[in-house]
C-alpha positions as CSV (number, residue, x, y, z in Angstrom):
1,X,5.4,-7.9,11.0
2,X,6.3,-9.2,7.6
3,X,6.9,-6.6,4.9
4,X,7.8,-6.9,1.2
5,X,9.0,-3.7,-0.4
6,X,9.2,-3.6,-4.2
7,X,11.1,-1.0,-6.3
8,X,12.6,-0.4,-9.7
9,X,9.5,0.0,-11.9
10,X,9.1,2.7,-14.5
11,X,8.2,3.5,-18.0
12,X,10.1,1.8,-20.8
13,X,9.7,1.3,-24.5
14,X,8.9,-2.1,-25.9
15,X,12.0,-4.1,-26.3
16,X,13.7,-2.5,-23.3
17,X,14.7,-3.8,-20.0
18,X,14.1,-3.2,-16.3
19,X,15.3,-4.7,-13.1
20,X,12.9,-4.9,-10.1
21,X,14.0,-5.4,-6.6
22,X,12.1,-6.8,-3.6
23,X,13.4,-6.6,0.0
24,X,11.7,-8.6,2.7
25,X,11.7,-8.1,6.5
26,X,10.2,-9.9,9.4
27,X,10.5,-13.4,8.1
28,X,13.3,-16.0,7.7
29,X,13.8,-15.2,4.0
30,X,16.3,-17.9,3.2
31,X,13.9,-20.8,3.9
32,X,11.1,-19.5,1.7
33,X,10.5,-19.9,-2.0
34,X,9.9,-16.4,-3.3
35,X,7.6,-15.4,-6.1
36,X,7.2,-12.4,-8.3
37,X,3.6,-11.6,-9.2
38,X,1.9,-9.1,-11.4
39,X,-1.5,-7.6,-11.8
40,X,-2.6,-5.8,-14.9
41,X,-5.7,-3.5,-14.9
42,X,-8.9,-5.5,-14.8
43,X,-7.1,-8.8,-14.5
44,X,-6.3,-11.2,-11.7
45,X,-2.9,-11.2,-10.1
46,X,-0.7,-13.9,-11.6
47,X,2.6,-15.4,-10.6
48,X,5.3,-15.0,-13.2
49,X,8.5,-16.3,-11.6
50,X,9.5,-18.3,-8.6
51,X,12.9,-19.0,-7.0
52,X,13.1,-21.8,-4.5
53,X,15.4,-21.9,-1.5
54,X,17.8,-24.1,-3.4
55,X,17.9,-21.7,-6.3
56,X,15.7,-23.7,-8.6
57,X,13.5,-21.4,-10.7
58,X,10.2,-21.5,-12.5
59,X,8.7,-19.1,-15.0
60,X,5.3,-18.6,-16.5
61,X,5.2,-19.3,-20.2
62,X,4.4,-15.7,-20.9
63,X,7.8,-14.5,-19.5
64,X,10.0,-17.5,-20.1
65,X,13.4,-16.6,-21.7
66,X,12.7,-12.9,-21.1
67,X,12.5,-12.6,-17.3
68,X,15.1,-13.9,-14.8
69,X,14.7,-14.2,-11.1
70,X,17.5,-14.1,-8.6
71,X,17.8,-14.0,-4.8
72,X,20.3,-12.8,-2.3
73,X,19.6,-14.3,1.0
74,X,22.1,-12.2,2.9
75,X,20.1,-9.1,1.8
76,X,16.7,-10.8,2.1
77,X,16.1,-9.7,-1.5
78,X,14.9,-11.0,-4.8
79,X,15.5,-9.4,-8.2
80,X,13.5,-9.7,-11.3
81,X,15.4,-8.9,-14.4
82,X,13.1,-8.2,-17.3
83,X,14.3,-8.1,-20.9
84,X,12.6,-7.8,-24.3
85,X,9.6,-6.1,-22.6
86,X,6.2,-6.1,-24.3
87,X,3.2,-3.8,-23.8
88,X,1.4,-6.8,-22.3
89,X,3.9,-6.8,-19.5
90,X,2.4,-3.6,-18.2
91,X,1.2,-4.3,-14.7
92,X,1.9,-3.7,-11.0
93,X,4.6,-6.1,-9.9
94,X,4.7,-7.6,-6.4
95,X,6.7,-10.2,-4.5
96,X,5.5,-12.6,-1.8
97,X,6.0,-16.1,-0.7
98,X,5.7,-18.4,-3.7
99,X,2.7,-20.5,-4.8
100,X,0.6,-19.7,-1.7
101,X,1.1,-16.0,-1.1
102,X,0.1,-14.6,2.2
103,X,-2.5,-11.9,2.0
104,X,-1.1,-9.8,4.8
105,X,2.4,-9.9,3.1
106,X,1.4,-7.9,0.0
107,X,3.3,-4.7,-0.4
108,X,2.4,-1.7,-2.6
109,X,4.1,-3.2,-5.6
110,X,5.9,-1.3,-8.3
111,X,4.4,-0.1,-11.6
112,X,5.9,-1.2,-14.9
113,X,4.6,0.4,-18.0
114,X,5.7,-0.7,-21.4
115,X,5.0,1.7,-24.3
116,X,4.7,0.8,-28.0
């Protein structure tokens, strides 16, 4: 059974930083592109960062130059380093396989709240 477990969220002031962690189990992590997604209240879930198996990265325009995605295949983990946070970054953050997330892989996510 594949499982993604996210952690590291919290409450932070605008301009602050947070680092999210995602640990996967039950799948060959190193061969998958991994994505970080977020869902704000009343909005659809959106993909904000991707790291391919070769380390190549992609970011949504809304987070480019502020968020950074990393992976550690030995630990089956992916990090999302978030800097210069804005109130509009407030959302529940999830990880999953990139571009075509698998519905049964969604975890509980981790809440990020950015205050003004």
